[in-house]
N, C-alpha and C positions, 0 to 999 in steps of 0.2 A: 385875621387878627381880631380878637375879642374886644368889643367896646361895651362900656357900661354907661347908661344915660339915665338921669333922673328927670322926671317930668312933674313939675309943680305949676299949676295954672297954665297948662299948654295942652289942651284937649286935642287940638288939631295935630300937633306934633306926636302926641302919644298914639293916636289912632293911625297915623301914617307909619309909625314904627311897627305897630302890630301888623299892619298890612304887608310891610316889607320883610318881616321876620316871623312868619307863622310857626317856625320850629324853635323860636326863642323862649326866653323865660322872663317872668315879671314878678317882682316882689311888691306886694301891696303893703304900704307902710302907713300907719295911722298913729298919730300922737307919739311917735318914736318908740312905742312899746309893742304895737301889733305889727308883726312882720310875717307875711304869709307868701310862700313861693308858689307860683302858678306857671303852667305852660302858657304861652302866648295865645293859644286857642281855647283856653279854659273859659267857660261861660261866666265865671265870676269876675273876670277882668276885662270883658268885652260886652257888657250889657248894653243893648241898643237903647238910646234915649237917656242914658245916665251919664252925668259928668263925673269923670273918674279922677280928675286932678283939681286941686283947690288953690286959690291964691294965698291962703294963710299957711300953706305947707302942712296942715294937719293931716292931709291925705295926699300922698304922692305915690307915683309908680316909679320903680327902679327897674330898668330893663337891660337885658344883655342876650347875646346869641350864645353865650358860654356860661353854663351853670356854675362851674368852679370859680370863674372870674366874678360872677355875680355874688356868690356866697362870700368870697373874700372882701369884696367892696362893701357889702352890707355889714359884715362882721367888723370891719375897720371903722365904719361910720357909727354903728349902733351898738357895738360891743358883743354881739352874738349873731349866729347865723339865723336865717329865716326858718320858720316852721313850714313843713310841706303842706300843700293843699290836700284835703281829704278826698277830692273827687278825681 
């Protein structure tokens, strides 16, 4: 069963999710307008030494093991699907 989880100010939880779901998907969301879809293994969403989630929710990660479920969740919340990562 697909689950979708949003991480805001939860770096430990986010990194644990990445480790448990290497075949999953991550949407990098900033300011509610920047929505970029990545694979969980993408170098842009797992940079060592970088904090990826912020307490003010300006930058969050939305994660799922199912791309279609993630697209629907993001579209319902932000009004459009995420743009795919170029790498």
